[in-house]
VEXTOR-801715 format. One record per residue: x, y, z of N, C-alpha, C in turn. Coordinates in steps of 0.001 Angstrom, whole numbers, padded with zeros to 6 digits, always signed. Example, Ala and Ser with C-alpha at 12.3 -4.5 7.8 and 13.67 -1.06 7.14 Angstrom:
2
+013190-005690+007800+012300-004500+007800+013200-003300+007800+012850-002250+007080+013670-001060+007140+012900+000030+007870
% end
This chain:
440
-006027+023154-029446-006505+022369-029339-007211+021377-030626-007957+022111-031709-007685+021665-032481-006584+020879-033567-005840+022164-033731-004712+021140-034777-004072+020315-033932-003915+020531-032671-003097+018827-032186-003775+017947-032610-005311+018032-032229-005349+016594-032576-005644+015891-034154-005624+017009-034630-005650+017094-036551-004194+016506-036812-003180+017041-036382-001842+016681-036280-001653+015040-035369-002429+014744-034772-002238+013512-033978-002839+012232-035169-004029+012696-036184-004385+011648-036768-003584+011630-037811-002753+012693-038103-001822+012432-039257-000493+011516-038973-000322+011303-037420+000611+010248-037408+000054+008881-037236+000773+007694-037433+000139+006412-037330-000113+005803-036129+001030+006100-035007+000757+005365-033713-000134+006329-033055-000040+007599-033113-001458+008310-032431-002850+007964-032677-002717+007632-034035-004172+007882-034727-004669+006339-034212-004084+005417-033950-004245+004122-033644-004855+004318-032189-003834+005463-030928-004435+005510-029911-005497+006128-030119-005907+007016-030523-007301+008134-030042-008277+007190-030988-008435+006130-031944-009248+005218-032469-009623+004222-031494-008713+003875-031017-008733+002824-029855-009512+003686-028557-009132+005071-027970-010160+005598-027304-011353+005757-027113-011671+005828-028790-013047+006390-029252-013965+004770-029348-013134+003813-029493-013963+002238-029468-014172+002174-027734-013000+002484-026899-013404+002033-025577-014937+002996-025140-014543+004200-025439-015876+005094-024806-016972+004775-026050-017301+004238-026901-018366+003456-027551-018738+002258-026514-018121+001307-026275-018501+000198-025289-018689+000952-024027-018585+001757-023585-018657+002258-022083-019910+003244-022380-020450+003642-023239-021237+004542-024003-022871+003265-023822-022326+002318-024782-023121+001535-024746-023574+000425-023110-022619+000156-022627-022880-000341-021264-024109+000690-020438-023319+001941-020858-024635+002603-019744-025995+002684-020141-026167+001995-021257-028091+002359-021945-028238+000857-021912-027422-000692-021318-028102-001838-021214-028492-001734-019959-029911-002426-019636-030491-002109-018147-029741-003607-017671-029801-003732-016191-029289-005014-015589-030654-005708-015299-029797-006746-015125-031216-008151-014961-032292-007848-013526-033410-008125-013972-034046-007871-012858-034823-006603-012826-034398-005603-013806-034526-004144-013854-036134-003958-015020-037303-003200-014474-038098-003369-015477-038207-001947-016367-037465-001984-017274-036791-000850-018312-037730+000222-018598-039343-000475-018886-040173+000448-019086-040517+001270-018307-040927+000582-017133-041244+001511-015870-040205+002544-015365-038599+002232-015760-037582+003361-015099-038098+004419-016155-038349+004202-017721-038726+005082-018065-039766+006154-017537-041154+005455-017776-042040+006171-016887-041432+007051-016014-041125+006457-014937-040610+007279-013638-039596+008792-014055-038934+008230-014836-037789+009579-015592-039116+010682-016546-039443+010047-016741-040565+011359-017624-041243+011547-016291-041924+011134-015402-043037+011494-014399-042120+012691-013641-040712+012270-012962-040311+013269-012630-039423+014112-013017-039257+014322-014354-038404+015024-015299-037052+015386-014545-036067+014496-014011-035478+015253-013037-035273+015465-011837-035933+015513-010961-035937+016404-009620-035591+015029-008769-034646+014751-008817-033722+013377-007979-033133+013962-007148-033006+015382-006683-032097+015605-005966-030621+015873-006144-030038+015542-005039-028455+015391-005067-027886+013939-006182-029005+013166-006177-028600+011820-006934-028483+012392-008780-029305+013523-008674-028674+014343-010111-026972+014294-010539-026555+014803-009628-024937+015035-009329-024285+013668-009999-024556+012331-009270-024094+011019-009178-024706+010723-010805-025922+011003-011017-026323+010507-012417-025883+011314-013278-025491+012532-012997-024414+013338-014238-023289+012478-014600-022550+012221-013172-021153+011719-013818-020991+010316-014019-022547+009558-014299-022646+008426-014938-023268+008472-016312-023759+009625-016961-024198+009552-018339-025564+009217-018598-026403+009142-016937-027812+009198-017000-028021+007833-016845-026887+006534-016125-026657+005436-016142-027368+004916-014924-027085+005825-014238-027303+005572-012546-029133+005354-012229-029832+006578-012909-031248+006331-012170-031935+004974-013279-031423+004824-014627-031768+003750-015553-031768+002870-014866-030167+002757-013737-030023+001184-013168-029597+000392-014280-028851+000728-015144-028008+000067-016274-026941-000689-015483-026497-001687-016061-024859-002300-015716-023836-001604-014969-023804-000439-015670-022876+000665-015714-023525+001815-014850-024640+001411-014076-024692+002397-013144-024049+002947-012404-023228+002718-011784-022492+003447-010588-021425+003878-010939-021119+003717-012961-020198+004728-013616-018489+004756-012433-018078+006015-012511-016599+005589-011766-016411+006287-011049-017831+006493-010063-017784+007412-008953-016958+006817-007672-017266+004889-007940-016502+004541-006463-015111+004127-006643-014777+004289-007886-013211+004519-008159-013013+005856-007785-013818+007115-008027-013237+008130-007552-012761+008227-006006-014002+007723-005477-014460+007434-003749-013224+007253-003209-012407+005967-003617-011685+005356-003112-010291+005666-003419-009861+006425-004773-008674+006999-004624-008602+008328-003576-009751+009004-003569-009765+010224-002772-009430+009367-001078-009930+008435-000355-009892+007716+000692-008667+007451+000681-007958+006874-000129-006411+006428+000294-005357+007582+000150-005973+008098-000727-004796+009703-000645-005004+010168+000682-005920+010904+001576-006496+010922+002698-005658+009946+003712-005809+008842+003201-005438+007951+004480-003433+007556+004507-003677+008270+003342-001712+008451+003231-001122+009010+003877-002447+009955+004479-001329+011113+005860-001272+010454+007243-002177+009964+007036-002402+009359+008654-001936+007812+008876-001586+007006+007849-001105+005713+007915+000140+005542+007431+001368+005586+008503+002528+005700+007818+002746+004346+006771+002200+003297+006763+002723+002325+005865+002349+002747+004555+001195+003649+004165+000814+003948+002636+001869+005195+002153+001994+005805+003334+003048+007127+002857+004319+006799+002427+004558+005331+003502+006114+004525+002731+006477+004248+001448+004683+004097+001146+004519+002987-000135+004877+004121-001329+004503+005131-000967+003844+006301-001418+005415+006978-002177+006185+006956-001215+007908+007414-001552+008529+006430-001871+008258+004843-001920+009104+004280-003193+009093+003680-004279+008105+005388-004996+008383+004976-006465+007012+004281-007253+007628+003619-008288+006868+002866-008902+005893+002129-008695+006935+000889-007785+007120-000244-006996+005104-000025-006195+006060+001662-005126+004500+001425-004206+003510+002074-004796+003520+002819-005593+002446+003358-006303+001392+002168-006941+001858+001104-007559+001689-000011-008415+000540-000535-007069+001043-000829-005557+000520-001412-004695-000403-000966-004100-000314+000607-004426-001622+001527-003770-002609+001302-005007-002315+001194-005971-003005+001531-006928-003784+000050-007064-003693-001073-006515-003982-002346-006435-005129-002259-005226-004733-001310-003833-005343-001360-002859-006693-000394-003085-006559+000723-004475-007491+001041-004736-008636+000596-005254-007988-001011-006116-008970-001689-007252-009863-002202-006126-009233-002786-004662-009986-003776-003946-011018-002843-003135-010825-001811-002968-011530-000489-002189-013219-000426-003034-012714-000142-004467-013546-000237-005238-014553-001055-005479-013972-001955-005419-015100-002924-005416-015847-003181-004239-014860-002898-003193-015971-002986-001739-017033-002287-001705-016754-000870-002380-017790+000544-002485-019040+000245-003395-018294-000660-004428-019068-000536-005574-020468-001774-004933-020106-002652-003771-020989-003178-003325-021979-002616-002419-021330-001673-001560-022169-000531-000857-022830+000272-001669-022172+000424-002170-023102+001452-003405-024198+001039-004000-023798-000292-004489-025054-001208-005450-025953-001273-004390-025889-002053-003519-026838-002198-002674-027698-001321-001980-026877-000195-001475-027943+001383-001499-028989+001820-002613-028250+001710-003875-029352+002402-004548-030286+001361-005039-029981-000137-005310-030783-001214-005473-032340-001111-004211-031606-000698-003012-032852-000746-001745-033698+000703-002151-033145+001869-002509-034041+003178-003264-034760+002458-003898-034377+002159-004858-035164+001685-006475-036431+000750-005244-035877+000202-004407-037155-000906-003958-038161+000099-002976-037594+001236-002551-038436+001731-001653-039382+003357-002389-038720+003004-003658-040111+004541-004348-038412+005476-004162-037743+005629-002886-036920+006737-003245-035750+007230-003617-035733+006457-004643-035060+006741-005980-035135+007610-006698-036664+008337-006481-037159+009366-007651-038382+010124-006438-037478+009933-005563-038368+010663-004205-039614+010324-003953-040054+009154-004281-041444+008815-004240-042247+009616-004680-042019+010083-005976-042887+010844-007241-043219+009758-007958-042949+008529-008106-043168+007501-009062-043808+005687-008606-044956+005642-008914-045438+004518-008411-045215+003264-009201-044562+003159-010326-044371+001820-010914-043448+001118-010379-043405-000107-010479-042423-000685-009669-041110-000979-010621-040190-000548-009879-038763-000815-010832-038366-001910-010759-038292-002859-009819-037732-004009-009543-038770-005291-009534-039721-005750-010687-040971-006559-010133-040828-007581-009299-041837-008066-008371-041548-009039-007683-042597-010133-008311-043007-010953-007398-043624-012362-007881-043777-012931-009544-042264-012834-009792-041576-013042-011055-041672-014833-011288-041855-015314-010166-041478-017192-009715-039482-017092-008925-038917-016074-009105-037908-016089-008600-037294-015496-007617-036890-015974-005972-037212-015545-005283-036475-014041-005015-037092-012969-004087-036653-011700-004143-035349-011567-003781-034358-012474-003018-033622-012231-002650-032374-012783-003948-032712-013532-004594-031320-014028-005883-031947-012967-006571-032864-012188-007021-032712-011198-007880-032240-009823-007438-032415-009720-006050-031416-008325-005690-030249-008413-005521-029521-010187-005681-028120-010165-005311-027562-010475-006424-028302-010639-007286-027789-010641-008764-027480-009390-009386-028610-008249-009323-028385-007555-009383-027152-006519-008966-027426-006356-007514-026085-005964-006962-024719-006565-007488-024435-007657-007663-023360-008553-008042-023267-007400-009603-024179-007277-010499-023975-006995-011800-023421-005655-011801-024158-004872-010818-023463-003185-010675-022552-003352-010519-021627-004202-009403-020713-004201-009226-019743-004611-010275-019817-005736-010752-018931-005944-011954-018963-004858-012562-020098-004206-013240-020130-003308-014187-019005-001717-013580-019198-001585-012588-017734-001236-012053-016611-001639-012309-016166-002795-011926-014912-002903-012172-014739-003053-013857-015591-003606-014765-015380-003155-015793-014944-001709-016192-015629-001021-016186-015332+000855-015797-014263+000973-015927-013542-000142-014671-012408+000932-014279-011345-000173-014833-011518-001147-015348-010771-001866-016631-010187-000838-017643-011958-000202-018216-011953+000325-019341-010907+001793-019165-011251+002253-018412-010159+003229-017741-008595+003304-018090-008172+002201-017528-007167+001616-016979-006920+001427-018669-007452+000924-019568-007026+000731-020865-006781+002046-021760-007442+003392-021126-007248+004399-021982-005936+004821-021363-005743+004461-020378-004503+004931-019891-003505+004592-020260-003501+003239-020582-002244+002388-020650-002075+002455-022757-003002+002269-022750-003203+002053-024366-003838+003252-025316-004317+004206-024978-004822+005429-025101-004146+006732-025145-005608+007539-024825-004448+008976-024864-004099+009429-023807-004366+008321-022307-004194+008529-021094-005051+009356-020597-005142+009088-019092-005987+009672-018222-007541+009337-018314-007691+008129-018076-008851+006796-018825-009710+007356-017703-009632+007610-016695-011018+007755-015765-011516+008742-016082-010846+010170-016112-011162+011236-016767-011735+011797-017842-011194+010828-018908-012056+010895-019969-013248+010127-019968-013694+009115-019111-015213+008847-019340-015838+009538-018467-015224+010041-017339-016004+011473-016490-016657+012218-017596-015490+012933-018646-016033+013777-019248-016905+013198-020262-016496+011986-020914-017677+011515-021893-019134+011172-021232-019153+010962-020208-020562+010762-019422-021470+012221-018893-020673+013084-019035-021237+014473-018759-021601+015245-020132-020447+015009-021324-020741+015470-022256-022109+014812-023272-021908+013538-022635-023351+012939-023307-024742+013259-022689-024760+014067-021784-025555+014936-021484-026308+016151-021891-024867+016856-022659-025256+018157-023214-026399+018482-024077-026749+017809-025293-027222+017907-026141-028783+017747-025223-029540+016667-024748-030216+016253-024519-030376+017777-023437-030296+017887-022460-030729+019542-021602-030505+020310-022081-029491+020451-023474-029702+021996-023829-030892+022172-024917-031414+020816-025112-032649+021449-026312-033501+021389-025287-033911+020702-024194-034817+021015-023091-034974+022485-022341-033756+022966-022418-034068+024218-022433-034598+025145-023478-034052+024676-024447-034691+025483-026066-036343+025037-026218-037054+024030-025087-038369+023900-025858-038913+024496-024908-038310+024582-023331-039378+025223-021762-039224+026374-022258-038021+027060-022589-037870+028650-022189-037707+029258-023512-037628+028519-024546-037566+029477-026049-036016+029461-026297-035875+030216-027615-034506+030523-028199-033999+031500-027658-034478+032661-026937-033649+033425-026460-032764+033557-025313-033532+032842-024508-033081+031921-022818-031819+031222-023487-032362+030286-024350-031009+029298-025144-030052+029736-025306-030194+030556-026356-028713+031603-026559-027894+032223-025488-028973+032466-024880-028072+033850-023767-027577+032365-022765-028110+031304-022468-027360+030279-021677-026223+029764-022044-026003+029788-023746-024664+029269-024208-024013+030601-024299-024211+031735-024532-023700+032482-024088-022997+032877-023127-023835+032323-021764-023246+032197-020458-022241+031321-020498-022490+030195-020962-021280+029143-020562-020239+029242-021193-020102+029938-022409-018964+030321-023585-018300+031197-022456-018815+032076-021537-018149+032859-021279-017108+032359-019570-018179+031309-018824-017481+030901-017918-016729+029800-018541-016716+029084-019416-016042+028425-019930-014166+028966-019789-014909+030162-020465-013459+030814-020969-012264+031034-019273-013692+031541-019093-012619+032291-017522-012358+030809-016418-012728+029766-016877-012554+028471-016480-010977+027852-016664-010798+027994-018084-009688+027732-018686-008947+028481-018495-008525+029939-017765-007705+030541-017555-007436+030496-016258-008379+030464-015281-007623+030274-013739-007178+028527-014029-007638+027637-014652-006990+026601-014415-005352+026503-015060-005593+027566-016250-004105+027252-016111-002963+027931-015356-003720+028872-015017-002771+030149-014047-001991+029644-012688-000728+029963-012258-000007+029446-011820+000994+030133-011175+001275+029673-010195+002866+030899-009391+003448+029620-009009+004780+030526-010303+005937+029485-010214+007042+030538-009083+007616+029410-008995+008358+029837-007731+009850+029180-007698+011207+030239-008261+011820+030112-008903+013117+028891-007679+014129+028272-008094+014556+026708-007726+016062+026829-008529+017042+027401-007539+017887+027075-008354+018991+025951-007295+019567+025051-008441+020022+023962-007547+022151+024256-007854+022616+023886-006885+024192+024271-006601+025131+022982-007399+026192+023336-007808+026561+022356-008361+027542+021624-007249+027115+020037-007727+028080+019062-006786+028943+017887-007878+029689+017958-007175+030837+017012-007530+030355+015913-007033+030159+014571-008266+029982+013566-007871+031109+012714-008517+031802+011843-008068+033113+010886-008781+033621+012014-009723+033678+011881-010894+034151+012747-011988+033395+013850-012352+032198+013865-012104+031161+014461-013218+030327+015230-011874+029971+016638-012810+029671+018328-012339+028356+017844-012163+027109+017877-011108+025775+017643-010682+025640+019096-010529+024105+019800-011047+023475+020849-010362+023876+021991-011516+023697+022910-010824+023895+024457-011512+023026+024874-012456+021859+024112-012322+020802+024316-012933+019262+025098-012062+018768+025718-013246+017359+026189-012531+016302+025942-012926+015231+025955-012524+013568+025361-012343+012666+026375-011524+012013+025362-011531+010613+026194-010677+009535+025289-010103+008970+025681-009063+008008+024678-008406+006318+025362-008482+005756+024716-010197+004295+025553-010097+003651+025340-009279+002982+026126-008314+001741+026033-007830+000723+026580-008488-000371+025581-008794-001481+026350-009132-002584+027149-008300-002966+027998-008991-004437+028675-008257-005261+027446-007799-006060+026678-008361-006580+025735-008166-005898+024212-008142-005303+024343-006658-004505+023218-006549-005033+022193-005838-006754+022016-005845-007324+021169-004998-008018+020448-005937-008145+021318-007612-009264+020602-008281-010735+020483-007948-011488+019347-008246-013185+019324-007907-013049+018687-006786-012176+018282-005957-011993+017322-004674-013429+018277-003759-012902+019709-003522-013536+020172-002082-015263+020889-002923-015420+020553-004218-017041+020412-004697-017467+019227-004336-016972+018062-004239-017698+017008-003917-017882+016690-002958-017086+017204-001849-016968+017102-000337-018159+017690-000072-018367+019159-000373-019261+019969-000119-020708+019246-000900-021388+018954-001565-021872+018232-002243-022452+017242-001036-021483+016346-000985-021829+015506-000074-022516+015936+001393-021879+016493+001934-022229+017285+003475-023380+017785+002956-023785+018537+002119-025125+019219+001922-026505+017738+001698-025911+016562+001434-027211+015832+001226-027004+014988+002260-026853+015397+003616-027026+014698+005326-028204+015302+005472-028710+016962+005202-029999+017388+005868-030990+016490+004878-030904+016576+003514-031811+015875+002941-032113+014434+003304-031139+013793+003907-031008+012510+004185-031843+012212+005549-031318+013144+006242-032008+013432+007928-033537+013653+007986-033960+013890+006697-035428+014480+006444-036201+013148+006342-035682+011970+005964-036118+010928+005828-036695+009734+006981-036240+010573+008238-036446+009802+009465-037646+010856+010061-038356+011643+009339-039014+012396+010206-040278+011716+009240-041239+012325+010216-042899+012079+010139-042834+012767+008920-043446+012309+007620-043370+013022+006633-045327+013636+006141-045884+012589+006963-047506+013363+006922-047706+014457+008299-046492+014209+009148-047276+015600+010165-045317+016365+009967-045508+017165+009118-044133+018497+009337-043979+018900+010114-042741+019115+010993-042605+020202+012174-041624+021222+011374-041304+022313+012862-040871+023177+012468-039340+023044+012160-038788+022373+012431-037536+021428+012266-037402+021162+011152-038070+020199+010869-038343+019616+009247-038408+020299+007976-039898+021613+008591-039719+022659+007347-038659+023582+007223-037810+023697+008317-036788+024540+008090-035482+023917+007297-035430+022466+007732-034129+021990+007062-034701+021975+005472-036368+021877+005650-036510+021988+003646-036196+023133+003056-036514+024517+003468-036765+025567+003006-035092+026055+002896-033989+026003+004085-032762+026567+004541-031965+025576+003599-032038+024024+004153-030853+023203+003529-030926+022220+002612-032111+022411+002128-032461+021061+000971-032729+022194-000740-033872+023139-000369-033835+024100-001195-032823+024740-001611-032059+024302-002845-031308+024879-003443-030777+026570-003817-032351+027464-003727-032291+028364-003870-032303+029452-003027-032272+028801-001519-032439+029394-000359-031130+030049-000041-030954+031357+000476-029660+032110+000585-029074+031441+001872-029255+030752+002811-028413+030089+003151-028042+028754+002987-028931+028145+001821-028337+027136+001116-027346+027407+000545-027019+028335-000338-025999+028973-001015-024582+029146-000218-025005+029907+000484-023825+030459+001747-023152+029014+002157-023976+028238+003002-023382+027218+003453-022341+026052+002504-023476+026153+000957-022286+025516+000066-021088+026103-000284-021160+027501-000116-019994+028224-000662-018863+028304+000652-019217+028485+001522-018569+027951+002713-017885+026841+003205-018684+025967+002852-018099+024681+002558-016776+024280+001652-017318+025035+000289-015987+024481-000972-015053+025531-000452-014997+026504+000404-014028+026993+000857-013227+026625+001781-013929+026001+002839-013240+025272+004108-012226+024006+003462-012993+023073+002427-012472+022075+001867-011456+022242+000851-011521+023060+000308-010151+023903-000342-009026+023700+000368-008977+024441+001569-007654+025130+002197-007677+023483+002908-008520+022901+003368-008455+021213+004256-007566+020439+003097-008025+020242+001914-007542+019584+001238-005729+019926+000347-005812+021200+000369-004583+021930+000088-003571+021425+000889-003839+021682+002118-003051+021441+003385-002792+020151+003773-003347+018611+003066-002955+017451+003514-002255+017134+002351-002410+017785+000764-001700+017150+000036-000943+018110-000605-000378+018901+000041+000787+019772-000665+001311+020270+000988+002248+019053+001407+003137+019478+002322+004597+020489+002270+004641+021315+002720+005655+022846+002222+006990+022138+002977+006787+021491+004215+008110+020948+005303+009018+019844+004132+008071+018891+003713+008590+017355+002639+009477+018178+001480+008391+019059+000720+009045+020161+000185+010377+020417+000063+010362+021237+001273+011650+021764+001311+012812+021320+002175+012318+020056+002562+013475+019377+003097+014175+017951+001830+013325+017803+000889+013494+017579-000387+014489+018329-001560+014290+019583-001372+015148+020622-001800+016451+020678-001181+016420+020877-000030+018050+020866+000879+018519+019616+000626+018144+018579+000120+018666+017473+000465+019598+017042-001194+019036+017693-001724+019347+017340-003626+020201+019194-004037+019966+019886-003051+021286+021118-002743+020228+022115-003559+018896+022041-003383+018092+023253-004167+017948+024490-003068+017687+025315-003581+017384+026571-002639+016495+027510-003672+015279+028513-002957+014743+029792-003266+016001+030676-003024+016354+031653-004080+017111+032862-004316+016370+033537-003477+017295+033868-002027+016712+034712-001149+016608+034541+000069+016095+032876+000278+015552+032166+001405+016670+031123+001417+016699+031001+002619+017585+030040+003705+017075+028707+003153+017853+027555+002878+017206+026163+002852+016696+025942+004221+015604+024700+004734+015048+024526+005423+014230+025017+005811+013822+025337+007234+012361+025687+007641+012601+026849+007112+013278+028123+007162+012931+029639+005983+011630+028724+005233+012581+028266+004287+012026+027850+002435+010662+027127+002776+010520+026280+003814+009045+025686+004174+008104+027044+004508+008369+028123+005769+007439+028898+005742+007174+029552+004809+008345+030023+003794+007721+030833+002971+006614+030314+001699+006975+028971+001601+006257+027885+000655+004878+028163+001370+004626+028055+002569+003861+027735+003496+002719+029478+003318+003216+030134+003221+003393+031927+002862+002660+031701+001621+002992+031341+000388+003095+031593-000481+001506+030765-001077+001508+029351-000398+000382+028589-000599-000958+029143+000243-000883+029289+001060-002397+030391+001663-002409+031388+000747-001756+032192+000284-001871+033404-000808-002802+032826-001916-002543+031744-002298-002814+031850-003897-004068+030690-003439-003896+030355-002551-005342+029168-001688-006658+030078-001639-006487+031473-001265-007447+032229-001474-008975+032604-002311-007886+032858-003471-008228+033181-004765-008891+031735-005212-008108+030895-005164-008441+029291-005819-009812+028993-005212-009834+029045-003806-011264+028530-002966-012235+030079-003202-012364+030880-003247-013054+031698-004202-013523+031476-005188-012854+030983-006276-013290+030802-007872-014098+029383-007676-013327+028418-007011-014250+027309-007050-015338+027381-006725-015751+028235-005335-017311+028176-004775-018070+029207-005747-017483+030236-006539-018300+030853-006853-018557+030137-008408-018111+029067-008999-018151+028186-010289-019185+027496-009822-019239+027086-008818-019882+025826-008034-021243+026126-007708-021457+027553-007396-022934+027929-007017-023632+028638-007937-022827+028434-009433-023642+029179-010773-024847+028222-011032-025077+027125-010735-026300+026196-010734-027403+026934-010253-026868+027057-009134-028075+027662-008041-028943+029362-008870-028126+029933-009201-028411+030731-009814-028860+031229-011042-028661+029484-012183-029908+029327-013026-030709+028701-012349-030836+028453-011278-032035+027598-011019-032801+028849-010550-032912+029885-010017-033790+030673-009776-034141+031003-011221-033361+031549-012160-033628+032275-013257-034294+031055-014346-034121+030001-014347-034837+029033-015186-035872+028216-014082-036508+027223-014648-037545+026588-013559-036288+025086-012773-036926+024495-011870-037031+023921-011062-036163+022192-011678-036815+022047-013031-036509+020734-013406-035284+021120-014410-035183+022803-015231-033980+022708-015892-032955+022809-014963-032737+023271-013546-031781+023203-013041-031143+021872-012334-032066+021050-011921-031752+019831-011675-030836+018695-012608-031321+019266-014112-030469+018158-014837-029579+019381-015660-028731+020515-015088-028042+021333-015627-026560+020975-015666-026342+020463-016579-024950+020535-016807-024032+021378-017532-024650+022553-017370-023475+023525-018079-022478+024358-016997-022916+024191-015784-021911+024411-014713-021606+023981-013857-021205+024762-013019-020605+024052-011568-019376+022858-011888-019603+021574-011032-018785+020401-011146-018377+020082-012522-019312+020610-013462-019434+020076-014709-018679+020509-015899-018678+021569-015580-017467+022590-016130-016324+022377-016030-015896+022611-014251-014852+022274-014159-014084+020930-014541-014941+020103-014391-014278+018655-015318-014091+018330-016353-014921+018875-017147-014806+019261-018694-014067+020153-019217-013425+020767-018902-012698+021519-019412-010955+021051-018675-011001+021076-017288-009979+020436-016604-009282+018943-017509-010411+018504-018016-010161+016890-018820-009378+017775-020037-010092+018278-020599-009647+018549-022173-008864+019398-022058-008323+020282-021442-007029+020775-020815-005622+019460-020839-006249+018754-020243-004978+018065-019707-004929+016882-020903-005928+016623-021569-006068+015110-022900-005392+016071-024252-005391+017503-024339-004609+018088-025323-003418+017903-024937-003013+018607-023836-001444+019005-023322-001173+017181-023472-001238+016213-023091-000417+015013-023367-000438+014696-024666-001594+015065-025687-001159+015032-027033-000213+015721-027573-000174+016517-027369+000789+017649-027773+002228+017263-027255+002417+016811-026233+003717+016871-025668+004166+014877-026379+003244+014667-026963+003574+013084-027320+003811+013289-028751+002974+014553-029552+003246+014843-030789+004866+016006-031182+005287+016381-029860+006681+016893-029595+007568+015780-029379+007543+015104-028931+008563+014009-028563+008865+013182-030008+007605+012926-030790+008093+012164-032514+008421+013179-033305+008147+014408-032813+008880+015590-033843+010489+015650-033537+011037+015679-032499+012031+015876-031785+013217+014190-032344+011841+013004-032452+013017+011445-033213+013360+011746-034504+011673+012656-034478+012551+012546-036742+013410+013699-036894+013881+014684-035764+014826+015606-036220+016047+014809-035781+016257+014306-034912+017416+013407-034661+017668+011924-035620+016659+011375-035891+017054+010424-037267+017570+011257-038671
% end
């Protein structure tokens, strides 16, 4: 990976792309620290010091935004509305024939789906910005553990105007982040949205690592680093693992030319679902915590106490088991709706392709479905195991260190996946230029 980056810097056009990407990342990180209008930045910092990261599930969203969410900066929403919109449209493609038809139309249809994604991103940005502003006004953004006034009132400006400007600013910040990500995709190293998420998570690593060292000492800090290296090695190995199904294409005469007769393969990754099941599972586990807001906080009952001890507390065995099972379930669910064996088998039959030893058509679809179900099981267990690692770090360290722990779970999955994909793109561009120089 390092050799690829060094070689890229020696190539003039690739060097421009890398420097352009670094410049966009600098703008993104600058926007993550600029407070939105109407927010008391000093009071926000006092609240962050008071709660020490004890913000529940919002910690995951804050991690994706690089710490911008809890500071209510102009880039507070980060790239999460775009990710949510992309997932929603991907799921709707299965149930809405018009979207499925657009997906099959190639580049023109994909451009239309991208346009719908942008519109939906802005709509979700308005809803999420309104929700986070309401949480900040009520004090629930910091779990009612801070009495400071995040959005000051009585400044001479009507409250509705202040809140409207704040929501519009955060929504505009989402649009700006989406534009920056597309710039990286078009003029940078590619995978713009993924690179921005990688940057947000990586920005938290130094401070959180130093916090572990300050609170736990050098030996636990070094042990955490060693465990993280082991986890990264395992994630890298499994993320690159795939089952290659051989495909043979028969020879066909079209006009005066002979086509086909080639051999290729269908790569089925062990982790076919990516990090989507983890996001789904985390979102569902937020519902019990949200339900607690409707109970009387001054007179907790048995139901409230049970939910708090078993479905909200990350150290609870029930919490860990439910989280594990949710990820396994959503892995199978997401793979089943994103990979259609029947469609793949029909396309192979249409172009004269077949799996050696398997008849085209339905037998090929059944074979692909059987292989997919076999490799989805270890993939789902791998995702669930990696995702619950922070819970065990929570038990080993203390609560404060866990809730801001970016060294396990979805953070490692995203960082390793983005790093591998970016290095592959750089290597492919280097290979393309080497071939061009050879042909010249």
